[in-house]
mmCIF file of the C-alpha atoms, coordinates in Angstrom:
data_MODEL
# 
_entry.id   MODEL 
# 
loop_
_atom_site.group_PDB 
_atom_site.id 
_atom_site.type_symbol 
_atom_site.label_atom_id 
_atom_site.label_alt_id 
_atom_site.label_comp_id 
_atom_site.label_asym_id 
_atom_site.label_entity_id 
_atom_site.label_seq_id 
_atom_site.pdbx_PDB_ins_code 
_atom_site.Cartn_x 
_atom_site.Cartn_y 
_atom_site.Cartn_z 
_atom_site.occupancy 
_atom_site.B_iso_or_equiv 
_atom_site.pdbx_formal_charge 
_atom_site.auth_seq_id 
_atom_site.auth_comp_id 
_atom_site.auth_asym_id 
_atom_site.auth_atom_id 
_atom_site.pdbx_PDB_model_num 
ATOM 1   C CA . MET A 1 1   ? 14.972  17.392 -4.120  1.00 0.00 ? 1   MET A CA 1 
ATOM 2   C CA . ILE A 1 2   ? 14.296  19.167 -7.424  1.00 0.00 ? 2   ILE A CA 1 
ATOM 3   C CA . PHE A 1 3   ? 15.266  17.504 -10.694 1.00 0.00 ? 3   PHE A CA 1 
ATOM 4   C CA . GLU A 1 4   ? 15.346  19.509 -13.912 1.00 0.00 ? 4   GLU A CA 1 
ATOM 5   C CA . ARG A 1 5   ? 13.794  16.754 -16.012 1.00 0.00 ? 5   ARG A CA 1 
ATOM 6   C CA . GLU A 1 6   ? 10.658  16.719 -18.094 1.00 0.00 ? 6   GLU A CA 1 
ATOM 7   C CA . PHE A 1 7   ? 7.726   15.970 -15.804 1.00 0.00 ? 7   PHE A CA 1 
ATOM 8   C CA . THR A 1 8   ? 5.906   13.018 -17.386 1.00 0.00 ? 8   THR A CA 1 
ATOM 9   C CA . PRO A 1 9   ? 3.559   10.213 -16.319 1.00 0.00 ? 9   PRO A CA 1 
ATOM 10  C CA . ALA A 1 10  ? 6.309   7.652  -16.939 1.00 0.00 ? 10  ALA A CA 1 
ATOM 11  C CA . LEU A 1 11  ? 8.693   9.551  -14.650 1.00 0.00 ? 11  LEU A CA 1 
ATOM 12  C CA . VAL A 1 12  ? 6.047   9.700  -11.904 1.00 0.00 ? 12  VAL A CA 1 
ATOM 13  C CA . LEU A 1 13  ? 5.386   5.948  -12.076 1.00 0.00 ? 13  LEU A CA 1 
ATOM 14  C CA . ALA A 1 14  ? 9.120   5.200  -11.965 1.00 0.00 ? 14  ALA A CA 1 
ATOM 15  C CA . ALA A 1 15  ? 9.450   7.467  -8.945  1.00 0.00 ? 15  ALA A CA 1 
ATOM 16  C CA . TYR A 1 16  ? 6.606   5.749  -7.076  1.00 0.00 ? 16  TYR A CA 1 
ATOM 17  C CA . GLY A 1 17  ? 8.261   2.415  -7.763  1.00 0.00 ? 17  GLY A CA 1 
ATOM 18  C CA . ALA A 1 18  ? 11.405  3.747  -6.063  1.00 0.00 ? 18  ALA A CA 1 
ATOM 19  C CA . GLY A 1 19  ? 9.550   5.186  -3.053  1.00 0.00 ? 19  GLY A CA 1 
ATOM 20  C CA . ILE A 1 20  ? 9.587   8.802  -4.274  1.00 0.00 ? 20  ILE A CA 1 
ATOM 21  C CA . PHE A 1 21  ? 6.659   11.124 -4.986  1.00 0.00 ? 21  PHE A CA 1 
ATOM 22  C CA . PRO A 1 22  ? 6.322   14.618 -6.528  1.00 0.00 ? 22  PRO A CA 1 
ATOM 23  C CA . MET A 1 23  ? 4.837   17.832 -5.179  1.00 0.00 ? 23  MET A CA 1 
ATOM 24  C CA . GLY A 1 24  ? 4.211   21.008 -7.122  1.00 0.00 ? 24  GLY A CA 1 
ATOM 25  C CA . GLU A 1 25  ? 5.905   24.283 -6.246  1.00 0.00 ? 25  GLU A CA 1 
ATOM 26  C CA . SER A 1 26  ? 5.747   27.838 -7.525  1.00 0.00 ? 26  SER A CA 1 
ATOM 27  C CA . ARG A 1 27  ? 6.572   28.691 -11.135 1.00 0.00 ? 27  ARG A CA 1 
ATOM 28  C CA . GLY A 1 28  ? 5.680   25.187 -12.235 1.00 0.00 ? 28  GLY A CA 1 
ATOM 29  C CA . ARG A 1 29  ? 8.620   23.547 -10.488 1.00 0.00 ? 29  ARG A CA 1 
ATOM 30  C CA . ILE A 1 30  ? 8.312   20.005 -9.111  1.00 0.00 ? 30  ILE A CA 1 
ATOM 31  C CA . SER A 1 31  ? 10.015  18.780 -5.943  1.00 0.00 ? 31  SER A CA 1 
ATOM 32  C CA . TRP A 1 32  ? 10.531  15.090 -5.153  1.00 0.00 ? 32  TRP A CA 1 
ATOM 33  C CA . HIS A 1 33  ? 10.193  13.515 -1.720  1.00 0.00 ? 33  HIS A CA 1 
ATOM 34  C CA . SER A 1 34  ? 11.034  10.269 0.061   1.00 0.00 ? 34  SER A CA 1 
ATOM 35  C CA . PRO A 1 35  ? 10.393  10.997 3.749   1.00 0.00 ? 35  PRO A CA 1 
ATOM 36  C CA . ASP A 1 36  ? 11.928  9.075  6.607   1.00 0.00 ? 36  ASP A CA 1 
ATOM 37  C CA . PRO A 1 37  ? 9.872   7.997  8.431   1.00 0.00 ? 37  PRO A CA 1 
ATOM 38  C CA . ARG A 1 38  ? 7.079   7.249  5.951   1.00 0.00 ? 38  ARG A CA 1 
ATOM 39  C CA . CYS A 1 39  ? 3.416   7.199  6.901   1.00 0.00 ? 39  CYS A CA 1 
ATOM 40  C CA . ILE A 1 40  ? 1.298   4.202  5.903   1.00 0.00 ? 40  ILE A CA 1 
ATOM 41  C CA . ILE A 1 41  ? -2.159  2.988  6.898   1.00 0.00 ? 41  ILE A CA 1 
ATOM 42  C CA . ASP A 1 42  ? -2.109  -0.512 8.348   1.00 0.00 ? 42  ASP A CA 1 
ATOM 43  C CA . LEU A 1 43  ? -4.661  -2.391 6.229   1.00 0.00 ? 43  LEU A CA 1 
ATOM 44  C CA . GLU A 1 44  ? -4.774  -5.430 8.496   1.00 0.00 ? 44  GLU A CA 1 
ATOM 45  C CA . ASN A 1 45  ? -5.449  -3.440 11.665  1.00 0.00 ? 45  ASN A CA 1 
ATOM 46  C CA . PHE A 1 46  ? -7.377  -0.541 10.156  1.00 0.00 ? 46  PHE A CA 1 
ATOM 47  C CA . HIS A 1 47  ? -9.633  1.012  12.781  1.00 0.00 ? 47  HIS A CA 1 
ATOM 48  C CA . THR A 1 48  ? -12.830 2.907  11.993  1.00 0.00 ? 48  THR A CA 1 
ATOM 49  C CA . PRO A 1 49  ? -14.082 5.052  14.905  1.00 0.00 ? 49  PRO A CA 1 
ATOM 50  C CA . LYS A 1 50  ? -17.462 3.815  16.164  1.00 0.00 ? 50  LYS A CA 1 
ATOM 51  C CA . ARG A 1 51  ? -19.433 6.894  15.202  1.00 0.00 ? 51  ARG A CA 1 
ATOM 52  C CA . LEU A 1 52  ? -17.981 6.891  11.707  1.00 0.00 ? 52  LEU A CA 1 
ATOM 53  C CA . ALA A 1 53  ? -18.629 3.158  11.340  1.00 0.00 ? 53  ALA A CA 1 
ATOM 54  C CA . ARG A 1 54  ? -22.306 3.771  12.113  1.00 0.00 ? 54  ARG A CA 1 
ATOM 55  C CA . THR A 1 55  ? -22.433 6.520  9.490   1.00 0.00 ? 55  THR A CA 1 
ATOM 56  C CA . TYR A 1 56  ? -20.809 4.205  6.949   1.00 0.00 ? 56  TYR A CA 1 
ATOM 57  C CA . ARG A 1 57  ? -23.252 1.369  7.640   1.00 0.00 ? 57  ARG A CA 1 
ATOM 58  C CA . LYS A 1 58  ? -26.243 3.697  7.306   1.00 0.00 ? 58  LYS A CA 1 
ATOM 59  C CA . GLY A 1 59  ? -25.263 4.392  3.696   1.00 0.00 ? 59  GLY A CA 1 
ATOM 60  C CA . MET A 1 60  ? -25.633 8.154  4.045   1.00 0.00 ? 60  MET A CA 1 
ATOM 61  C CA . PHE A 1 61  ? -23.255 8.643  1.117   1.00 0.00 ? 61  PHE A CA 1 
ATOM 62  C CA . GLU A 1 62  ? -23.367 7.099  -2.328  1.00 0.00 ? 62  GLU A CA 1 
ATOM 63  C CA . MET A 1 63  ? -19.868 5.910  -3.191  1.00 0.00 ? 63  MET A CA 1 
ATOM 64  C CA . LYS A 1 64  ? -18.389 5.925  -6.690  1.00 0.00 ? 64  LYS A CA 1 
ATOM 65  C CA . VAL A 1 65  ? -14.968 5.248  -8.200  1.00 0.00 ? 65  VAL A CA 1 
ATOM 66  C CA . ASN A 1 66  ? -13.483 7.189  -11.130 1.00 0.00 ? 66  ASN A CA 1 
ATOM 67  C CA . HIS A 1 67  ? -16.806 8.878  -11.865 1.00 0.00 ? 67  HIS A CA 1 
ATOM 68  C CA . ASN A 1 68  ? -15.680 12.515 -11.650 1.00 0.00 ? 68  ASN A CA 1 
ATOM 69  C CA . TRP A 1 69  ? -11.899 12.599 -11.588 1.00 0.00 ? 69  TRP A CA 1 
ATOM 70  C CA . ASP A 1 70  ? -11.448 16.218 -12.628 1.00 0.00 ? 70  ASP A CA 1 
ATOM 71  C CA . ALA A 1 71  ? -13.765 17.558 -9.931  1.00 0.00 ? 71  ALA A CA 1 
ATOM 72  C CA . VAL A 1 72  ? -12.016 15.524 -7.214  1.00 0.00 ? 72  VAL A CA 1 
ATOM 73  C CA . ILE A 1 73  ? -8.460  16.576 -8.019  1.00 0.00 ? 73  ILE A CA 1 
ATOM 74  C CA . ARG A 1 74  ? -9.463  20.212 -8.420  1.00 0.00 ? 74  ARG A CA 1 
ATOM 75  C CA . LYS A 1 75  ? -11.424 20.201 -5.161  1.00 0.00 ? 75  LYS A CA 1 
ATOM 76  C CA . CYS A 1 76  ? -8.350  18.745 -3.446  1.00 0.00 ? 76  CYS A CA 1 
ATOM 77  C CA . ALA A 1 77  ? -6.333  21.655 -4.873  1.00 0.00 ? 77  ALA A CA 1 
ATOM 78  C CA . GLU A 1 78  ? -8.713  24.315 -3.515  1.00 0.00 ? 78  GLU A CA 1 
ATOM 79  C CA . ARG A 1 79  ? -6.820  25.476 -0.443  1.00 0.00 ? 79  ARG A CA 1 
ATOM 80  C CA . LYS A 1 80  ? -4.815  28.529 0.524   1.00 0.00 ? 80  LYS A CA 1 
ATOM 81  C CA . THR A 1 81  ? -1.491  26.762 0.000   1.00 0.00 ? 81  THR A CA 1 
ATOM 82  C CA . THR A 1 82  ? -1.448  23.794 -2.370  1.00 0.00 ? 82  THR A CA 1 
ATOM 83  C CA . TRP A 1 83  ? 1.119   21.520 -3.951  1.00 0.00 ? 83  TRP A CA 1 
ATOM 84  C CA . ILE A 1 84  ? -1.507  20.326 -6.460  1.00 0.00 ? 84  ILE A CA 1 
ATOM 85  C CA . THR A 1 85  ? -0.448  22.746 -9.186  1.00 0.00 ? 85  THR A CA 1 
ATOM 86  C CA . GLU A 1 86  ? -1.491  22.742 -12.836 1.00 0.00 ? 86  GLU A CA 1 
ATOM 87  C CA . PRO A 1 87  ? 1.507   20.583 -13.910 1.00 0.00 ? 87  PRO A CA 1 
ATOM 88  C CA . ILE A 1 88  ? 0.528   18.046 -11.202 1.00 0.00 ? 88  ILE A CA 1 
ATOM 89  C CA . ILE A 1 89  ? -3.106  18.072 -12.349 1.00 0.00 ? 89  ILE A CA 1 
ATOM 90  C CA . ALA A 1 90  ? -2.104  17.620 -15.996 1.00 0.00 ? 90  ALA A CA 1 
ATOM 91  C CA . VAL A 1 91  ? 0.222   14.655 -15.403 1.00 0.00 ? 91  VAL A CA 1 
ATOM 92  C CA . TYR A 1 92  ? -2.046  12.901 -12.914 1.00 0.00 ? 92  TYR A CA 1 
ATOM 93  C CA . THR A 1 93  ? -4.975  13.317 -15.287 1.00 0.00 ? 93  THR A CA 1 
ATOM 94  C CA . ARG A 1 94  ? -2.935  11.517 -17.934 1.00 0.00 ? 94  ARG A CA 1 
ATOM 95  C CA . LEU A 1 95  ? -2.219  8.790  -15.364 1.00 0.00 ? 95  LEU A CA 1 
ATOM 96  C CA . HIS A 1 96  ? -5.952  8.586  -14.683 1.00 0.00 ? 96  HIS A CA 1 
ATOM 97  C CA . GLU A 1 97  ? -6.738  8.285  -18.383 1.00 0.00 ? 97  GLU A CA 1 
ATOM 98  C CA . ALA A 1 98  ? -4.168  5.489  -18.614 1.00 0.00 ? 98  ALA A CA 1 
ATOM 99  C CA . GLY A 1 99  ? -5.753  3.578  -15.713 1.00 0.00 ? 99  GLY A CA 1 
ATOM 100 C CA . PHE A 1 100 ? -3.140  4.256  -13.009 1.00 0.00 ? 100 PHE A CA 1 
ATOM 101 C CA . ALA A 1 101 ? -4.674  7.144  -11.023 1.00 0.00 ? 101 ALA A CA 1 
ATOM 102 C CA . HIS A 1 102 ? -8.077  6.835  -9.373  1.00 0.00 ? 102 HIS A CA 1 
ATOM 103 C CA . SER A 1 103 ? -10.657 8.859  -7.508  1.00 0.00 ? 103 SER A CA 1 
ATOM 104 C CA . VAL A 1 104 ? -12.978 7.715  -4.731  1.00 0.00 ? 104 VAL A CA 1 
ATOM 105 C CA . GLU A 1 105 ? -16.060 9.907  -4.454  1.00 0.00 ? 105 GLU A CA 1 
ATOM 106 C CA . ALA A 1 106 ? -18.796 10.360 -1.846  1.00 0.00 ? 106 ALA A CA 1 
ATOM 107 C CA . TYR A 1 107 ? -22.119 11.863 -2.933  1.00 0.00 ? 107 TYR A CA 1 
ATOM 108 C CA . ALA A 1 108 ? -24.900 13.313 -0.782  1.00 0.00 ? 108 ALA A CA 1 
ATOM 109 C CA . ASP A 1 109 ? -28.248 14.039 -2.438  1.00 0.00 ? 109 ASP A CA 1 
ATOM 110 C CA . GLY A 1 110 ? -26.601 13.606 -5.830  1.00 0.00 ? 110 GLY A CA 1 
ATOM 111 C CA . ARG A 1 111 ? -23.867 16.182 -5.179  1.00 0.00 ? 111 ARG A CA 1 
ATOM 112 C CA . LEU A 1 112 ? -20.159 15.506 -4.755  1.00 0.00 ? 112 LEU A CA 1 
ATOM 113 C CA . ALA A 1 113 ? -19.614 15.807 -1.009  1.00 0.00 ? 113 ALA A CA 1 
ATOM 114 C CA . GLY A 1 114 ? -16.019 14.650 -0.655  1.00 0.00 ? 114 GLY A CA 1 
ATOM 115 C CA . GLY A 1 115 ? -13.430 12.248 -1.933  1.00 0.00 ? 115 GLY A CA 1 
ATOM 116 C CA . LEU A 1 116 ? -9.803  11.380 -2.470  1.00 0.00 ? 116 LEU A CA 1 
ATOM 117 C CA . TYR A 1 117 ? -7.408  10.408 -5.230  1.00 0.00 ? 117 TYR A CA 1 
ATOM 118 C CA . GLY A 1 118 ? -4.229  8.423  -5.614  1.00 0.00 ? 118 GLY A CA 1 
ATOM 119 C CA . VAL A 1 119 ? -2.166  6.121  -7.799  1.00 0.00 ? 119 VAL A CA 1 
ATOM 120 C CA . SER A 1 120 ? -2.148  2.324  -7.864  1.00 0.00 ? 120 SER A CA 1 
ATOM 121 C CA . LEU A 1 121 ? 0.806   0.169  -8.887  1.00 0.00 ? 121 LEU A CA 1 
ATOM 122 C CA . GLY A 1 122 ? 0.743   -3.581 -8.339  1.00 0.00 ? 122 GLY A CA 1 
ATOM 123 C CA . GLY A 1 123 ? -0.550  -4.150 -4.819  1.00 0.00 ? 123 GLY A CA 1 
ATOM 124 C CA . ALA A 1 124 ? 0.248   -0.614 -3.636  1.00 0.00 ? 124 ALA A CA 1 
ATOM 125 C CA . PHE A 1 125 ? -2.008  2.432  -3.538  1.00 0.00 ? 125 PHE A CA 1 
ATOM 126 C CA . PHE A 1 126 ? -0.366  5.817  -3.057  1.00 0.00 ? 126 PHE A CA 1 
ATOM 127 C CA . GLY A 1 127 ? -2.865  8.185  -1.471  1.00 0.00 ? 127 GLY A CA 1 
ATOM 128 C CA . GLU A 1 128 ? -2.350  11.770 -2.600  1.00 0.00 ? 128 GLU A CA 1 
ATOM 129 C CA . SER A 1 129 ? -5.034  14.053 -1.219  1.00 0.00 ? 129 SER A CA 1 
ATOM 130 C CA . MET A 1 130 ? -8.623  14.245 0.019   1.00 0.00 ? 130 MET A CA 1 
ATOM 131 C CA . PHE A 1 131 ? -11.297 16.877 0.525   1.00 0.00 ? 131 PHE A CA 1 
ATOM 132 C CA . HIS A 1 132 ? -14.757 17.251 1.993   1.00 0.00 ? 132 HIS A CA 1 
ATOM 133 C CA . GLU A 1 133 ? -17.643 19.677 1.641   1.00 0.00 ? 133 GLU A CA 1 
ATOM 134 C CA . VAL A 1 134 ? -19.968 17.642 3.869   1.00 0.00 ? 134 VAL A CA 1 
ATOM 135 C CA . THR A 1 135 ? -18.958 16.403 7.322   1.00 0.00 ? 135 THR A CA 1 
ATOM 136 C CA . ASP A 1 136 ? -17.375 12.910 7.256   1.00 0.00 ? 136 ASP A CA 1 
ATOM 137 C CA . ALA A 1 137 ? -17.360 12.634 3.447   1.00 0.00 ? 137 ALA A CA 1 
ATOM 138 C CA . SER A 1 138 ? -13.563 12.372 3.166   1.00 0.00 ? 138 SER A CA 1 
ATOM 139 C CA . LYS A 1 139 ? -13.368 9.958  6.105   1.00 0.00 ? 139 LYS A CA 1 
ATOM 140 C CA . ILE A 1 140 ? -16.050 7.743  4.574   1.00 0.00 ? 140 ILE A CA 1 
ATOM 141 C CA . SER A 1 141 ? -14.063 7.809  1.319   1.00 0.00 ? 141 SER A CA 1 
ATOM 142 C CA . LEU A 1 142 ? -11.023 6.526  3.199   1.00 0.00 ? 142 LEU A CA 1 
ATOM 143 C CA . VAL A 1 143 ? -13.025 3.693  4.785   1.00 0.00 ? 143 VAL A CA 1 
ATOM 144 C CA . PHE A 1 144 ? -14.353 2.771  1.341   1.00 0.00 ? 144 PHE A CA 1 
ATOM 145 C CA . LEU A 1 145 ? -10.815 2.898  -0.070  1.00 0.00 ? 145 LEU A CA 1 
ATOM 146 C CA . VAL A 1 146 ? -9.521  0.471  2.554   1.00 0.00 ? 146 VAL A CA 1 
ATOM 147 C CA . GLU A 1 147 ? -12.407 -1.960 2.005   1.00 0.00 ? 147 GLU A CA 1 
ATOM 148 C CA . ARG A 1 148 ? -11.854 -1.910 -1.752  1.00 0.00 ? 148 ARG A CA 1 
ATOM 149 C CA . MET A 1 149 ? -8.130  -2.486 -1.329  1.00 0.00 ? 149 MET A CA 1 
ATOM 150 C CA . ARG A 1 150 ? -8.720  -5.438 0.976   1.00 0.00 ? 150 ARG A CA 1 
ATOM 151 C CA . GLU A 1 151 ? -11.235 -6.978 -1.416  1.00 0.00 ? 151 GLU A CA 1 
ATOM 152 C CA . ARG A 1 152 ? -8.796  -6.689 -4.326  1.00 0.00 ? 152 ARG A CA 1 
ATOM 153 C CA . GLY A 1 153 ? -5.698  -8.019 -2.616  1.00 0.00 ? 153 GLY A CA 1 
ATOM 154 C CA . PHE A 1 154 ? -3.707  -4.810 -2.100  1.00 0.00 ? 154 PHE A CA 1 
ATOM 155 C CA . THR A 1 155 ? -1.120  -4.891 0.663   1.00 0.00 ? 155 THR A CA 1 
ATOM 156 C CA . LEU A 1 156 ? 0.252   -1.332 0.970   1.00 0.00 ? 156 LEU A CA 1 
ATOM 157 C CA . LEU A 1 157 ? -1.565  1.975  1.492   1.00 0.00 ? 157 LEU A CA 1 
ATOM 158 C CA . ASP A 1 158 ? 0.980   4.790  1.397   1.00 0.00 ? 158 ASP A CA 1 
ATOM 159 C CA . SER A 1 159 ? -0.084  8.026  3.112   1.00 0.00 ? 159 SER A CA 1 
ATOM 160 C CA . GLN A 1 160 ? 3.257   9.858  2.793   1.00 0.00 ? 160 GLN A CA 1 
ATOM 161 C CA . PHE A 1 161 ? 3.102   12.140 5.873   1.00 0.00 ? 161 PHE A CA 1 
ATOM 162 C CA . MET A 1 162 ? 1.323   11.667 9.205   1.00 0.00 ? 162 MET A CA 1 
ATOM 163 C CA . THR A 1 163 ? -1.574  14.030 9.929   1.00 0.00 ? 163 THR A CA 1 
ATOM 164 C CA . GLU A 1 164 ? -4.012  14.351 12.825  1.00 0.00 ? 164 GLU A CA 1 
ATOM 165 C CA . HIS A 1 165 ? -6.747  13.245 10.424  1.00 0.00 ? 165 HIS A CA 1 
ATOM 166 C CA . LEU A 1 166 ? -4.933  10.018 9.505   1.00 0.00 ? 166 LEU A CA 1 
ATOM 167 C CA . SER A 1 167 ? -3.931  9.186  13.073  1.00 0.00 ? 167 SER A CA 1 
ATOM 168 C CA . GLN A 1 168 ? -7.574  8.289  13.793  1.00 0.00 ? 168 GLN A CA 1 
ATOM 169 C CA . PHE A 1 169 ? -7.284  5.332  11.404  1.00 0.00 ? 169 PHE A CA 1 
ATOM 170 C CA . THR A 1 170 ? -4.212  3.438  12.666  1.00 0.00 ? 170 THR A CA 1 
ATOM 171 C CA . ALA A 1 171 ? -1.857  5.317  10.392  1.00 0.00 ? 171 ALA A CA 1 
ATOM 172 C CA . VAL A 1 172 ? 1.715   4.645  11.490  1.00 0.00 ? 172 VAL A CA 1 
ATOM 173 C CA . ASN A 1 173 ? 5.150   6.023  10.739  1.00 0.00 ? 173 ASN A CA 1 
ATOM 174 C CA . ILE A 1 174 ? 7.696   3.413  9.702   1.00 0.00 ? 174 ILE A CA 1 
ATOM 175 C CA . PRO A 1 175 ? 11.377  3.752  8.769   1.00 0.00 ? 175 PRO A CA 1 
ATOM 176 C CA . ARG A 1 176 ? 11.940  4.400  5.077   1.00 0.00 ? 176 ARG A CA 1 
ATOM 177 C CA . LYS A 1 177 ? 13.899  1.150  4.777   1.00 0.00 ? 177 LYS A CA 1 
ATOM 178 C CA . HIS A 1 178 ? 10.907  -0.830 6.056   1.00 0.00 ? 178 HIS A CA 1 
ATOM 179 C CA . TYR A 1 179 ? 8.624   1.100  3.720   1.00 0.00 ? 179 TYR A CA 1 
ATOM 180 C CA . LEU A 1 180 ? 10.811  0.245  0.724   1.00 0.00 ? 180 LEU A CA 1 
ATOM 181 C CA . ASP A 1 181 ? 10.781  -3.429 1.730   1.00 0.00 ? 181 ASP A CA 1 
ATOM 182 C CA . ARG A 1 182 ? 6.969   -3.389 1.842   1.00 0.00 ? 182 ARG A CA 1 
ATOM 183 C CA . LEU A 1 183 ? 6.840   -1.547 -1.447  1.00 0.00 ? 183 LEU A CA 1 
ATOM 184 C CA . GLN A 1 184 ? 9.036   -4.093 -3.215  1.00 0.00 ? 184 GLN A CA 1 
ATOM 185 C CA . SER A 1 185 ? 6.783   -6.883 -1.917  1.00 0.00 ? 185 SER A CA 1 
ATOM 186 C CA . ALA A 1 186 ? 3.639   -5.090 -3.117  1.00 0.00 ? 186 ALA A CA 1 
ATOM 187 C CA . LEU A 1 187 ? 4.722   -4.015 -6.605  1.00 0.00 ? 187 LEU A CA 1 
ATOM 188 C CA . PRO A 1 188 ? 4.775   -7.512 -8.244  1.00 0.00 ? 188 PRO A CA 1 
ATOM 189 C CA . LEU A 1 189 ? 1.158   -8.226 -7.196  1.00 0.00 ? 189 LEU A CA 1 
ATOM 190 C CA . ASP A 1 190 ? -1.465  -8.211 -9.955  1.00 0.00 ? 190 ASP A CA 1 
ATOM 191 C CA . CYS A 1 191 ? -4.155  -5.981 -8.430  1.00 0.00 ? 191 CYS A CA 1 
ATOM 192 C CA . ARG A 1 192 ? -6.696  -3.741 -10.150 1.00 0.00 ? 192 ARG A CA 1 
ATOM 193 C CA . PHE A 1 193 ? -8.144  -0.810 -8.258  1.00 0.00 ? 193 PHE A CA 1 
ATOM 194 C CA . GLY A 1 194 ? -10.405 0.366  -11.070 1.00 0.00 ? 194 GLY A CA 1 
ATOM 195 C CA . ASP A 1 195 ? -12.677 -1.893 -13.079 1.00 0.00 ? 195 ASP A CA 1 
ATOM 196 C CA . GLU A 1 196 ? -10.985 -0.808 -16.302 1.00 0.00 ? 196 GLU A CA 1 
ATOM 197 C CA . GLN A 1 197 ? -7.774  -2.345 -17.526 1.00 0.00 ? 197 GLN A CA 1 
ATOM 198 C CA . ILE A 1 198 ? -4.607  -0.318 -18.015 1.00 0.00 ? 198 ILE A CA 1 
ATOM 199 C CA . LYS A 1 199 ? -5.276  1.512  -21.267 1.00 0.00 ? 199 LYS A CA 1 
ATOM 200 C CA . THR A 1 200 ? -2.066  3.188  -22.351 1.00 0.00 ? 200 THR A CA 1 
ATOM 201 C CA . PRO A 1 201 ? 1.576   2.157  -21.944 1.00 0.00 ? 201 PRO A CA 1 
ATOM 202 C CA . LEU A 1 202 ? 3.573   5.044  -20.490 1.00 0.00 ? 202 LEU A CA 1 
# 
């Protein structure tokens, strides 16, 4: 779907609340998606592969949240074909500044090694993209994300589309109707992913 409306942070938040998310296209156009089935990561039964769990426990990466947003979203966009276009970066950066969009970052020897970003609303976190420059850095970021969500009472981790990468972590496809039911249960929850409060009404 492509809607010829002004692309704003408020529109993006309203879309997430209705189970829809944007992707950038050529010439600055934005397409909107609500796939059926929808991929989510099961927080209650999240599985970390044994080797990765050992890496996580060893503390090989220093983990940070919202420390270097711009670098994370731009690293996620660095691929041959990307939907993370400049209009997407601009609007999601405004969402980040307002306290809705967040980055999880893994550092090795003081350098950004990998990470991910997404949007939080109520008790839902909408994962958007991840990247790595060091082996396992993006996977460790996902494990950290899940632990943080559990600690803070989140109930829904939306992953949009199934990938081979996500299938290692008990990602599952569910019917869109079931996804929307879970979403409506998660949205009223008072959860904070970042330590900052929401700064700007949108």
